[in-house]
Biopython code that builds the backbone (N, CA, C, O; Angstrom):
import numpy as np
from Bio.PDB.StructureBuilder import StructureBuilder

atoms = [
    (1, "MET", "N", (-14.119, 14.479, -2.979)),
    (1, "MET", "CA", (-12.989, 13.734, -2.486)),
    (1, "MET", "C", (-13.191, 13.467, -1.003)),
    (1, "MET", "O", (-13.597, 14.350, -0.247)),
    (2, "LYS", "N", (-12.902, 12.234, -0.601)),
    (2, "LYS", "CA", (-13.035, 11.864, 0.804)),
    (2, "LYS", "C", (-11.972, 12.570, 1.640)),
    (2, "LYS", "O", (-10.912, 12.931, 1.130)),
    (3, "PRO", "N", (-12.262, 12.766, 2.929)),
    (3, "PRO", "CA", (-11.245, 13.346, 3.814)),
    (3, "PRO", "C", (-9.995, 12.454, 3.856)),
    (3, "PRO", "O", (-10.078, 11.232, 3.727)),
    (4, "PHE", "N", (-8.857, 13.090, 4.036)),
    (4, "PHE", "CA", (-7.568, 12.396, 4.025)),
    (4, "PHE", "C", (-7.541, 11.228, 5.006)),
    (4, "PHE", "O", (-7.116, 10.134, 4.635)),
    (5, "ALA", "N", (-7.979, 11.429, 6.237)),
    (5, "ALA", "CA", (-7.939, 10.381, 7.256)),
    (5, "ALA", "C", (-8.793, 9.181, 6.840)),
    (5, "ALA", "O", (-8.426, 8.036, 7.103)),
    (6, "GLU", "N", (-9.920, 9.441, 6.197)),
    (6, "GLU", "CA", (-10.793, 8.363, 5.748)),
    (6, "GLU", "C", (-10.131, 7.553, 4.628)),
    (6, "GLU", "O", (-10.242, 6.327, 4.602)),
    (7, "ARG", "N", (-9.448, 8.228, 3.712)),
    (7, "ARG", "CA", (-8.731, 7.518, 2.638)),
    (7, "ARG", "C", (-7.668, 6.601, 3.223)),
    (7, "ARG", "O", (-7.533, 5.454, 2.797)),
    (8, "CYS", "N", (-6.917, 7.098, 4.194)),
    (8, "CYS", "CA", (-5.853, 6.302, 4.810)),
    (8, "CYS", "C", (-6.425, 5.090, 5.544)),
    (8, "CYS", "O", (-5.864, 3.996, 5.490)),
    (9, "HIS", "N", (-7.554, 5.303, 6.234)),
    (9, "HIS", "CA", (-8.191, 4.200, 6.955)),
    (9, "HIS", "C", (-8.659, 3.119, 5.981)),
    (9, "HIS", "O", (-8.443, 1.932, 6.227)),
    (10, "GLU", "N", (-9.295, 3.515, 4.884)),
    (10, "GLU", "CA", (-9.786, 2.551, 3.899)),
    (10, "GLU", "C", (-8.649, 1.757, 3.262)),
    (10, "GLU", "O", (-8.789, 0.560, 3.014)),
    (11, "GLU", "N", (-7.542, 2.409, 3.002)),
    (11, "GLU", "CA", (-6.407, 1.746, 2.349)),
    (11, "GLU", "C", (-5.497, 1.037, 3.346)),
    (11, "GLU", "O", (-4.575, 0.327, 2.945)),
    (12, "MET", "N", (-5.746, 1.223, 4.639)),
    (12, "MET", "CA", (-4.989, 0.583, 5.710)),
    (12, "MET", "C", (-3.503, 0.941, 5.668)),
    (12, "MET", "O", (-2.644, 0.093, 5.911)),
    (13, "THR", "N", (-3.213, 2.193, 5.361)),
    (13, "THR", "CA", (-1.858, 2.715, 5.426)),
    (13, "THR", "C", (-1.929, 4.195, 5.737)),
    (13, "THR", "O", (-2.957, 4.828, 5.493)),
    (14, "ARG", "N", (-0.868, 4.753, 6.264)),
    (14, "ARG", "CA", (-0.906, 6.180, 6.546)),
    (14, "ARG", "C", (-0.335, 6.957, 5.376)),
    (14, "ARG", "O", (0.478, 6.440, 4.610)),
    (15, "ASP", "N", (-0.764, 8.192, 5.245)),
    (15, "ASP", "CA", (-0.273, 9.112, 4.215)),
    (15, "ASP", "C", (-0.320, 8.470, 2.824)),
    (15, "ASP", "O", (0.676, 8.469, 2.101)),
    (16, "VAL", "N", (-1.481, 7.926, 2.459)),
    (16, "VAL", "CA", (-1.608, 7.184, 1.210)),
    (16, "VAL", "C", (-1.719, 8.118, 0.004)),
    (16, "VAL", "O", (-2.401, 9.142, 0.050)),
    (17, "ILE", "N", (-1.037, 7.742, -1.066)),
    (17, "ILE", "CA", (-1.205, 8.367, -2.381)),
    (17, "ILE", "C", (-1.457, 7.237, -3.372)),
    (17, "ILE", "O", (-1.218, 6.069, -3.062)),
    (18, "PHE", "N", (-1.935, 7.579, -4.550)),
    (18, "PHE", "CA", (-2.325, 6.563, -5.517)),
    (18, "PHE", "C", (-1.575, 6.754, -6.825)),
    (18, "PHE", "O", (-1.538, 7.849, -7.386)),
    (19, "LEU", "N", (-0.982, 5.673, -7.295)),
    (19, "LEU", "CA", (-0.223, 5.690, -8.539)),
    (19, "LEU", "C", (-1.071, 5.070, -9.640)),
    (19, "LEU", "O", (-1.553, 3.946, -9.504)),
    (20, "LEU", "N", (-1.248, 5.799, -10.720)),
    (20, "LEU", "CA", (-1.853, 5.225, -11.918)),
    (20, "LEU", "C", (-0.699, 4.628, -12.707)),
    (20, "LEU", "O", (0.162, 5.348, -13.212)),
    (21, "GLN", "N", (-0.692, 3.296, -12.807)),
    (21, "GLN", "CA", (0.407, 2.616, -13.466)),
    (21, "GLN", "C", (-0.069, 1.940, -14.738)),
    (21, "GLN", "O", (-1.197, 1.451, -14.816)),
    (22, "ILE", "N", (0.806, 1.920, -15.735)),
    (22, "ILE", "CA", (0.484, 1.275, -17.001)),
    (22, "ILE", "C", (1.441, 0.106, -17.225)),
    (22, "ILE", "O", (2.631, 0.180, -16.920)),
    (23, "ARG", "N", (0.887, -0.962, -17.763)),
    (23, "ARG", "CA", (1.679, -2.159, -18.032)),
    (23, "ARG", "C", (2.430, -1.979, -19.349)),
    (23, "ARG", "O", (1.873, -1.511, -20.342)),
    (24, "ARG", "N", (3.681, -2.355, -19.331)),
    (24, "ARG", "CA", (4.521, -2.349, -20.532)),
    (24, "ARG", "C", (4.937, -3.793, -20.801)),
    (24, "ARG", "O", (5.226, -4.549, -19.874)),
    (25, "ARG", "N", (4.963, -4.164, -22.073)),
    (25, "ARG", "CA", (5.345, -5.514, -22.466)),
    (25, "ARG", "C", (6.216, -5.448, -23.720)),
    (25, "ARG", "O", (6.028, -4.586, -24.579)),
    (26, "CYS", "N", (7.153, -6.358, -23.807)),
    (26, "CYS", "CA", (7.929, -6.498, -25.037)),
    (26, "CYS", "C", (8.642, -7.838, -25.020)),
    (26, "CYS", "O", (8.678, -8.528, -24.002)),
    (27, "TYR", "N", (9.196, -8.187, -26.142)),
    (27, "TYR", "CA", (9.998, -9.410, -26.251)),
    (27, "TYR", "C", (11.445, -9.001, -26.472)),
    (27, "TYR", "O", (11.765, -8.310, -27.439)),
    (28, "HIS", "N", (12.315, -9.432, -25.569)),
    (28, "HIS", "CA", (13.738, -9.141, -25.640)),
    (28, "HIS", "C", (14.495, -10.372, -25.179)),
    (28, "HIS", "O", (13.984, -11.177, -24.400)),
    (29, "THR", "N", (15.701, -10.506, -25.661)),
    (29, "THR", "CA", (16.582, -11.541, -25.149)),
    (29, "THR", "C", (17.347, -10.926, -23.993)),
    (29, "THR", "O", (18.087, -9.960, -24.177)),
    (30, "LEU", "N", (17.174, -11.475, -22.817)),
    (30, "LEU", "CA", (17.818, -10.928, -21.626)),
    (30, "LEU", "C", (19.324, -11.184, -21.678)),
    (30, "LEU", "O", (19.768, -12.205, -22.203)),
    (31, "PRO", "N", (20.104, -10.254, -21.132)),
    (31, "PRO", "CA", (21.556, -10.462, -21.095)),
    (31, "PRO", "C", (21.914, -11.712, -20.286)),
    (31, "PRO", "O", (21.163, -12.128, -19.404)),
    (32, "ASP", "N", (23.067, -12.302, -20.597)),
    (32, "ASP", "CA", (23.530, -13.475, -19.848)),
    (32, "ASP", "C", (23.599, -13.168, -18.361)),
    (32, "ASP", "O", (24.083, -12.110, -17.959)),
    (33, "GLY", "N", (23.115, -14.092, -17.553)),
    (33, "GLY", "CA", (23.195, -13.935, -16.109)),
    (33, "GLY", "C", (22.053, -13.150, -15.501)),
    (33, "GLY", "O", (22.008, -12.976, -14.283)),
    (34, "ILE", "N", (21.122, -12.668, -16.324)),
    (34, "ILE", "CA", (19.967, -11.908, -15.824)),
    (34, "ILE", "C", (18.721, -12.764, -16.035)),
    (34, "ILE", "O", (18.520, -13.335, -17.107)),
    (35, "GLU", "N", (17.892, -12.843, -15.004)),
    (35, "GLU", "CA", (16.615, -13.531, -15.147)),
    (35, "GLU", "C", (15.534, -12.759, -14.407)),
    (35, "GLU", "O", (15.815, -11.924, -13.548)),
    (36, "MET", "N", (14.300, -13.058, -14.758)),
    (36, "MET", "CA", (13.173, -12.394, -14.128)),
    (36, "MET", "C", (12.707, -13.241, -12.959)),
    (36, "MET", "O", (12.373, -14.414, -13.127)),
    (37, "VAL", "N", (12.684, -12.640, -11.764)),
    (37, "VAL", "CA", (12.273, -13.334, -10.553)),
    (37, "VAL", "C", (11.211, -12.489, -9.873)),
    (37, "VAL", "O", (11.500, -11.401, -9.376)),
    (38, "GLU", "N", (9.975, -12.989, -9.850)),
    (38, "GLU", "CA", (8.849, -12.296, -9.214)),
    (38, "GLU", "C", (8.751, -10.843, -9.659)),
    (38, "GLU", "O", (8.602, -9.947, -8.828)),
    (39, "GLY", "N", (8.834, -10.604, -10.962)),
    (39, "GLY", "CA", (8.656, -9.267, -11.518)),
    (39, "GLY", "C", (9.874, -8.367, -11.453)),
    (39, "GLY", "O", (9.803, -7.208, -11.863)),
    (40, "ALA", "N", (10.990, -8.873, -10.947)),
    (40, "ALA", "CA", (12.224, -8.083, -10.868)),
    (40, "ALA", "C", (13.296, -8.734, -11.732)),
    (40, "ALA", "O", (13.305, -9.953, -11.908)),
    (41, "PHE", "N", (14.193, -7.926, -12.265)),
    (41, "PHE", "CA", (15.302, -8.426, -13.060)),
    (41, "PHE", "C", (16.496, -8.611, -12.138)),
    (41, "PHE", "O", (17.021, -7.646, -11.583)),
    (42, "VAL", "N", (16.919, -9.858, -11.979)),
    (42, "VAL", "CA", (17.938, -10.201, -10.995)),
    (42, "VAL", "C", (19.128, -10.836, -11.697)),
    (42, "VAL", "O", (18.977, -11.722, -12.538)),
    (43, "GLY", "N", (20.319, -10.363, -11.330)),
    (43, "GLY", "CA", (21.553, -10.906, -11.884)),
    (43, "GLY", "C", (22.232, -11.826, -10.891)),
    (43, "GLY", "O", (21.717, -12.097, -9.806)),
    (44, "ARG", "N", (23.395, -12.296, -11.286)),
    (44, "ARG", "CA", (24.182, -13.157, -10.399)),
    (44, "ARG", "C", (24.475, -12.408, -9.103)),
    (44, "ARG", "O", (24.758, -11.210, -9.122)),
    (45, "GLY", "N", (24.409, -13.099, -8.009)),
    (45, "GLY", "CA", (24.678, -12.467, -6.718)),
    (45, "GLY", "C", (23.464, -11.754, -6.146)),
    (45, "GLY", "O", (23.559, -11.142, -5.082)),
    (46, "GLY", "N", (22.314, -11.820, -6.834)),
    (46, "GLY", "CA", (21.096, -11.225, -6.306)),
    (46, "GLY", "C", (20.897, -9.751, -6.595)),
    (46, "GLY", "O", (19.959, -9.149, -6.073)),
    (47, "THR", "N", (21.760, -9.144, -7.422)),
    (47, "THR", "CA", (21.620, -7.725, -7.751)),
    (47, "THR", "C", (20.384, -7.511, -8.609)),
    (47, "THR", "O", (20.180, -8.215, -9.598)),
    (48, "GLU", "N", (19.551, -6.529, -8.227)),
    (48, "GLU", "CA", (18.370, -6.182, -9.023)),
    (48, "GLU", "C", (18.705, -5.026, -9.954)),
    (48, "GLU", "O", (19.421, -4.098, -9.576)),
    (49, "TYR", "N", (18.180, -5.092, -11.175)),
    (49, "TYR", "CA", (18.443, -4.069, -12.189)),
    (49, "TYR", "C", (17.128, -3.428, -12.628)),
    (49, "TYR", "O", (16.120, -4.123, -12.753)),
    (50, "PRO", "N", (17.120, -2.113, -12.865)),
    (50, "PRO", "CA", (15.909, -1.453, -13.366)),
    (50, "PRO", "C", (15.664, -1.833, -14.831)),
    (50, "PRO", "O", (16.594, -2.198, -15.551)),
    (51, "ILE", "N", (14.419, -1.743, -15.253)),
    (51, "ILE", "CA", (14.045, -2.133, -16.613)),
    (51, "ILE", "C", (14.828, -1.339, -17.658)),
    (51, "ILE", "O", (15.175, -1.884, -18.705)),
    (52, "GLU", "N", (15.109, -0.080, -17.398)),
    (52, "GLU", "CA", (15.842, 0.736, -18.364)),
    (52, "GLU", "C", (17.218, 0.126, -18.646)),
    (52, "GLU", "O", (17.676, 0.112, -19.789)),
    (53, "HIS", "N", (17.860, -0.369, -17.610)),
    (53, "HIS", "CA", (19.178, -0.997, -17.747)),
    (53, "HIS", "C", (19.063, -2.279, -18.582)),
    (53, "HIS", "O", (19.887, -2.532, -19.461)),
    (54, "ILE", "N", (18.051, -3.069, -18.301)),
    (54, "ILE", "CA", (17.856, -4.337, -19.010)),
    (54, "ILE", "C", (17.597, -4.093, -20.487)),
    (54, "ILE", "O", (18.188, -4.760, -21.336)),
    (55, "LEU", "N", (16.722, -3.148, -20.805)),
    (55, "LEU", "CA", (16.394, -2.894, -22.208)),
    (55, "LEU", "C", (17.592, -2.332, -22.967)),
    (55, "LEU", "O", (17.750, -2.587, -24.161)),
    (56, "ARG", "N", (18.426, -1.575, -22.283)),
    (56, "ARG", "CA", (19.613, -1.014, -22.926)),
    (56, "ARG", "C", (20.619, -2.122, -23.267)),
    (56, "ARG", "O", (21.305, -2.047, -24.286)),
    (57, "LEU", "N", (20.704, -3.141, -22.419)),
    (57, "LEU", "CA", (21.671, -4.221, -22.617)),
    (57, "LEU", "C", (21.138, -5.385, -23.449)),
    (57, "LEU", "O", (21.916, -6.209, -23.930)),
    (58, "SER", "N", (19.835, -5.457, -23.621)),
    (58, "SER", "CA", (19.243, -6.595, -24.312)),
    (58, "SER", "C", (18.950, -6.257, -25.768)),
    (58, "SER", "O", (19.077, -5.112, -26.201)),
    (59, "THR", "N", (18.560, -7.274, -26.499)),
    (59, "THR", "CA", (18.200, -7.107, -27.901)),
    (59, "THR", "C", (16.811, -7.701, -28.115)),
    (59, "THR", "O", (16.394, -8.593, -27.376)),
    (60, "PRO", "N", (16.097, -7.210, -29.124)),
    (60, "PRO", "CA", (14.787, -7.818, -29.402)),
    (60, "PRO", "C", (14.958, -9.319, -29.613)),
    (60, "PRO", "O", (15.890, -9.765, -30.282)),
    (61, "GLY", "N", (14.052, -10.080, -29.035)),
    (61, "GLY", "CA", (14.193, -11.530, -29.138)),
    (61, "GLY", "C", (13.016, -12.277, -28.589)),
    (61, "GLY", "O", (11.869, -11.878, -28.790)),
    (62, "GLN", "N", (13.292, -13.372, -27.889)),
    (62, "GLN", "CA", (12.250, -14.326, -27.542)),
    (62, "GLN", "C", (11.704, -14.209, -26.125)),
    (62, "GLN", "O", (10.590, -14.670, -25.875)),
    (63, "ASP", "N", (12.435, -13.614, -25.190)),
    (63, "ASP", "CA", (11.967, -13.562, -23.807)),
    (63, "ASP", "C", (10.883, -12.504, -23.642)),
    (63, "ASP", "O", (11.010, -11.377, -24.123)),
    (64, "TYR", "N", (9.814, -12.893, -22.952)),
    (64, "TYR", "CA", (8.713, -11.976, -22.686)),
    (64, "TYR", "C", (9.049, -11.157, -21.443)),
    (64, "TYR", "O", (9.299, -11.716, -20.376)),
    (65, "VAL", "N", (9.055, -9.846, -21.581)),
    (65, "VAL", "CA", (9.408, -8.944, -20.490)),
    (65, "VAL", "C", (8.206, -8.047, -20.202)),
    (65, "VAL", "O", (7.610, -7.481, -21.119)),
    (66, "GLU", "N", (7.855, -7.922, -18.919)),
    (66, "GLU", "CA", (6.693, -7.115, -18.522)),
    (66, "GLU", "C", (7.052, -6.315, -17.280)),
    (66, "GLU", "O", (7.747, -6.813, -16.395)),
    (67, "TRP", "N", (6.574, -5.064, -17.214)),
    (67, "TRP", "CA", (6.805, -4.220, -16.050)),
    (67, "TRP", "C", (5.718, -3.152, -15.985)),
    (67, "TRP", "O", (4.956, -2.971, -16.935)),
    (68, "TRP", "N", (5.654, -2.446, -14.856)),
    (68, "TRP", "CA", (4.668, -1.384, -14.642)),
    (68, "TRP", "C", (5.395, -0.045, -14.535)),
    (68, "TRP", "O", (6.361, 0.088, -13.784)),
    (69, "ASP", "N", (4.922, 0.944, -15.292)),
    (69, "ASP", "CA", (5.428, 2.318, -15.214)),
    (69, "ASP", "C", (4.389, 3.188, -14.531)),
    (69, "ASP", "O", (3.191, 3.032, -14.768)),
    (70, "THR", "N", (4.838, 4.099, -13.688)),
    (70, "THR", "CA", (3.908, 5.041, -13.065)),
    (70, "THR", "C", (3.647, 6.180, -14.036)),
    (70, "THR", "O", (4.567, 6.882, -14.456)),
    (71, "GLU", "N", (2.396, 6.350, -14.382)),
    (71, "GLU", "CA", (1.961, 7.379, -15.327)),
    (71, "GLU", "C", (1.683, 8.698, -14.604)),
    (71, "GLU", "O", (2.051, 9.769, -15.085)),
    (72, "SER", "N", (1.020, 8.606, -13.428)),
    (72, "SER", "CA", (0.675, 9.815, -12.684)),
    (72, "SER", "C", (0.371, 9.465, -11.228)),
    (72, "SER", "O", (0.192, 8.297, -10.883)),
    (73, "VAL", "N", (0.315, 10.490, -10.384)),
    (73, "VAL", "CA", (0.078, 10.332, -8.948)),
    (73, "VAL", "C", (-1.189, 11.095, -8.586)),
    (73, "VAL", "O", (-1.404, 12.213, -9.053)),
    (74, "TRP", "N", (-2.030, 10.479, -7.746)),
    (74, "TRP", "CA", (-3.325, 11.050, -7.395)),
    (74, "TRP", "C", (-3.517, 11.020, -5.881)),
    (74, "TRP", "O", (-2.870, 10.247, -5.175)),
    (75, "LEU", "N", (-4.417, 11.873, -5.397)),
    (75, "LEU", "CA", (-4.717, 11.911, -3.971)),
    (75, "LEU", "C", (-5.838, 10.964, -3.568)),
    (75, "LEU", "O", (-5.956, 10.619, -2.392)),
    (76, "ASP", "N", (-6.665, 10.536, -4.523)),
    (76, "ASP", "CA", (-7.712, 9.583, -4.155)),
    (76, "ASP", "C", (-7.896, 8.549, -5.256)),
    (76, "ASP", "O", (-7.715, 8.835, -6.440)),
    (77, "ARG", "N", (-8.258, 7.348, -4.839)),
    (77, "ARG", "CA", (-8.391, 6.210, -5.740)),
    (77, "ARG", "C", (-9.495, 6.433, -6.782)),
    (77, "ARG", "O", (-9.317, 6.114, -7.957)),
    (78, "GLU", "N", (-10.616, 6.973, -6.352)),
    (78, "GLU", "CA", (-11.746, 7.127, -7.263)),
    (78, "GLU", "C", (-11.401, 7.997, -8.465)),
    (78, "GLU", "O", (-11.748, 7.656, -9.596)),
    (79, "THR", "N", (-10.722, 9.114, -8.232)),
    (79, "THR", "CA", (-10.353, 10.021, -9.324)),
    (79, "THR", "C", (-9.330, 9.356, -10.247)),
    (79, "THR", "O", (-9.416, 9.478, -11.469)),
    (80, "ALA", "N", (-8.368, 8.658, -9.659)),
    (80, "ALA", "CA", (-7.365, 7.965, -10.467)),
    (80, "ALA", "C", (-8.010, 6.883, -11.326)),
    (80, "ALA", "O", (-7.670, 6.743, -12.501)),
    (81, "GLU", "N", (-8.935, 6.118, -10.754)),
    (81, "GLU", "CA", (-9.602, 5.066, -11.520)),
    (81, "GLU", "C", (-10.483, 5.648, -12.617)),
    (81, "GLU", "O", (-10.535, 5.108, -13.721)),
    (82, "ALA", "N", (-11.174, 6.744, -12.322)),
    (82, "ALA", "CA", (-12.000, 7.394, -13.348)),
    (82, "ALA", "C", (-11.130, 7.868, -14.507)),
    (82, "ALA", "O", (-11.515, 7.735, -15.669)),
    (83, "TYR", "N", (-9.967, 8.417, -14.197)),
    (83, "TYR", "CA", (-9.043, 8.858, -15.242)),
    (83, "TYR", "C", (-8.550, 7.661, -16.054)),
    (83, "TYR", "O", (-8.506, 7.720, -17.283)),
    (84, "GLY", "N", (-8.182, 6.585, -15.377)),
    (84, "GLY", "CA", (-7.721, 5.388, -16.072)),
    (84, "GLY", "C", (-8.776, 4.825, -17.007)),
    (84, "GLY", "O", (-8.471, 4.452, -18.140)),
    (85, "GLU", "N", (-10.017, 4.763, -16.538)),
    (85, "GLU", "CA", (-11.107, 4.256, -17.372)),
    (85, "GLU", "C", (-11.365, 5.170, -18.570)),
    (85, "GLU", "O", (-11.597, 4.693, -19.681)),
    (86, "ALA", "N", (-11.325, 6.483, -18.341)),
    (86, "ALA", "CA", (-11.580, 7.432, -19.425)),
    (86, "ALA", "C", (-10.472, 7.432, -20.476)),
    (86, "ALA", "O", (-10.706, 7.806, -21.625)),
    (87, "HIS", "N", (-9.268, 7.014, -20.086)),
    (87, "HIS", "CA", (-8.128, 7.026, -21.006)),
    (87, "HIS", "C", (-7.582, 5.621, -21.273)),
    (87, "HIS", "O", (-6.426, 5.471, -21.670)),
    (88, "ALA", "N", (-8.395, 4.606, -21.060)),
    (88, "ALA", "CA", (-7.946, 3.219, -21.221)),
    (88, "ALA", "C", (-7.433, 2.933, -22.630)),
    (88, "ALA", "O", (-6.588, 2.058, -22.819)),
    (89, "TYR", "N", (-7.938, 3.664, -23.611)),
    (89, "TYR", "CA", (-7.474, 3.469, -24.987)),
    (89, "TYR", "C", (-5.984, 3.774, -25.127)),
    (89, "TYR", "O", (-5.348, 3.308, -26.073)),
    (90, "ASN", "N", (-5.419, 4.549, -24.202)),
    (90, "ASN", "CA", (-3.985, 4.851, -24.223)),
    (90, "ASN", "C", (-3.142, 3.736, -23.613)),
    (90, "ASN", "O", (-1.918, 3.740, -23.741)),
    (91, "TYR", "N", (-3.794, 2.783, -22.951)),
    (91, "TYR", "CA", (-3.080, 1.744, -22.211)),
    (91, "TYR", "C", (-3.514, 0.362, -22.700)),
    (91, "TYR", "O", (-4.192, -0.359, -21.968)),
    (92, "PRO", "N", (-3.139, -0.020, -23.919)),
    (92, "PRO", "CA", (-3.634, -1.279, -24.486)),
    (92, "PRO", "C", (-3.193, -2.530, -23.722)),
    (92, "PRO", "O", (-3.858, -3.563, -23.801)),
    (93, "ASP", "N", (-2.091, -2.450, -22.991)),
    (93, "ASP", "CA", (-1.624, -3.612, -22.238)),
    (93, "ASP", "C", (-2.165, -3.646, -20.817)),
    (93, "ASP", "O", (-1.889, -4.590, -20.077)),
    (94, "GLY", "N", (-2.930, -2.634, -20.423)),
    (94, "GLY", "CA", (-3.562, -2.604, -19.112)),
    (94, "GLY", "C", (-3.068, -1.472, -18.221)),
    (94, "GLY", "O", (-2.027, -0.864, -18.473)),
    (95, "TRP", "N", (-3.834, -1.211, -17.186)),
    (95, "TRP", "CA", (-3.503, -0.179, -16.217)),
    (95, "TRP", "C", (-4.027, -0.611, -14.861)),
    (95, "TRP", "O", (-4.862, -1.509, -14.762)),
    (96, "ARG", "N", (-3.526, 0.041, -13.815)),
    (96, "ARG", "CA", (-4.003, -0.235, -12.461)),
    (96, "ARG", "C", (-3.765, 0.998, -11.599)),
    (96, "ARG", "O", (-2.949, 1.860, -11.926)),
    (97, "VAL", "N", (-4.500, 1.059, -10.488)),
    (97, "VAL", "CA", (-4.280, 2.105, -9.490)),
    (97, "VAL", "C", (-3.754, 1.402, -8.254)),
    (97, "VAL", "O", (-4.339, 0.434, -7.769)),
    (98, "TYR", "N", (-2.648, 1.905, -7.762)),
    (98, "TYR", "CA", (-1.911, 1.247, -6.690)),
    (98, "TYR", "C", (-1.707, 2.246, -5.554)),
    (98, "TYR", "O", (-1.094, 3.294, -5.759)),
    (99, "GLY", "N", (-2.210, 1.940, -4.366)),
    (99, "GLY", "CA", (-2.047, 2.817, -3.213)),
    (99, "GLY", "C", (-0.723, 2.557, -2.515)),
    (99, "GLY", "O", (-0.386, 1.409, -2.224)),
    (100, "VAL", "N", (0.032, 3.620, -2.243)),
    (100, "VAL", "CA", (1.321, 3.472, -1.562)),
    (100, "VAL", "C", (1.439, 4.505, -0.448)),
    (100, "VAL", "O", (0.767, 5.537, -0.453)),
    (101, "TYR", "N", (2.298, 4.202, 0.491)),
    (101, "TYR", "CA", (2.586, 5.079, 1.619)),
    (101, "TYR", "C", (3.529, 6.186, 1.159)),
    (101, "TYR", "O", (4.549, 5.921, 0.523)),
    (102, "ALA", "N", (3.180, 7.423, 1.485)),
    (102, "ALA", "CA", (4.046, 8.565, 1.192)),
    (102, "ALA", "C", (4.695, 9.010, 2.487)),
    (102, "ALA", "O", (4.102, 8.881, 3.557)),
    (103, "LYS", "N", (5.909, 9.533, 2.398)),
    (103, "LYS", "CA", (6.564, 10.022, 3.604)),
    (103, "LYS", "C", (7.346, 11.281, 3.275)),
    (103, "LYS", "O", (7.512, 11.635, 2.108)),
    (104, "GLY", "N", (7.817, 11.943, 4.293)),
    (104, "GLY", "CA", (8.612, 13.157, 4.097)),
    (104, "GLY", "C", (7.752, 14.361, 3.770)),
    (104, "GLY", "O", (6.624, 14.478, 4.250)),
    (105, "ALA", "N", (8.286, 15.255, 2.952)),
    (105, "ALA", "CA", (7.611, 16.512, 2.621)),
    (105, "ALA", "C", (6.283, 16.262, 1.919)),
    (105, "ALA", "O", (5.316, 16.988, 2.152)),
    (106, "LEU", "N", (6.221, 15.240, 1.058)),
    (106, "LEU", "CA", (4.959, 14.933, 0.369)),
    (106, "LEU", "C", (3.870, 14.582, 1.368)),
    (106, "LEU", "O", (2.737, 15.043, 1.231)),
    (107, "ALA", "N", (4.187, 13.786, 2.354)),
    (107, "ALA", "CA", (3.193, 13.406, 3.366)),
    (107, "ALA", "C", (2.687, 14.647, 4.104)),
    (107, "ALA", "O", (1.489, 14.751, 4.370)),
    (108, "LYS", "N", (3.551, 15.565, 4.431)),
    (108, "LYS", "CA", (3.123, 16.786, 5.110)),
    (108, "LYS", "C", (2.202, 17.613, 4.251)),
    (108, "LYS", "O", (1.244, 18.203, 4.749)),
    (109, "LEU", "N", (2.486, 17.662, 2.948)),
    (109, "LEU", "CA", (1.631, 18.410, 2.022)),
    (109, "LEU", "C", (0.236, 17.790, 1.910)),
    (109, "LEU", "O", (-0.767, 18.502, 1.965)),
    (110, "ILE", "N", (0.173, 16.474, 1.756)),
    (110, "ILE", "CA", (-1.143, 15.859, 1.545)),
    (110, "ILE", "C", (-1.955, 15.797, 2.826)),
    (110, "ILE", "O", (-3.178, 15.687, 2.752)),
    (111, "GLN", "N", (-1.342, 15.861, 3.983)),
    (111, "GLN", "CA", (-2.116, 15.871, 5.216)),
    (111, "GLN", "C", (-2.948, 17.125, 5.341)),
    (111, "GLN", "O", (-3.931, 17.147, 6.081)),
    (112, "GLY", "N", (-2.575, 18.156, 4.636)),
    (112, "GLY", "CA", (-3.328, 19.409, 4.673)),
    (112, "GLY", "C", (-4.558, 19.395, 3.789)),
    (112, "GLY", "O", (-5.319, 20.362, 3.793)),
    (113, "THR", "N", (-4.785, 18.302, 3.009)),
    (113, "THR", "CA", (-5.942, 18.254, 2.102)),
    (113, "THR", "C", (-7.176, 17.828, 2.834)),
    (113, "THR", "O", (-8.247, 17.731, 2.235)),
]
sb = StructureBuilder()
sb.init_structure("model")
sb.init_model(0)
sb.init_chain("A")
sb.init_seg("    ")
for serial, (resi, resn, name, xyz) in enumerate(atoms, 1):
    if name == "N":
        sb.init_residue(resn, " ", resi, " ")
    sb.init_atom(name, np.array(xyz, "f"), 0.0, 1.0, " ", f" {name:<3s}", serial, name[0])
structure = sb.get_structure()
């Protein structure tokens, strides 16, 4: 595993962690007044709703709905990608590794690695 500072420099963010995310897809009829805008479910007035809320209110139907779920969190991209490749059969709709900035107690913990 690369040193923490080197990982942050490569990813161009501080206190970076990596999310192994899996793509979810289904066909549902969205509730009235809800539409998908740039990957987010947005209602009247600009309110954003989480996918769990949308699926609870919708019924199977014609609208194609897609979102990303975080499967696990990793300290380095290489290990996360190796895991994703080794378990790709579990993710038929696709997977990705996404680097994000961590803050608070988690950031303090990972700085010690």
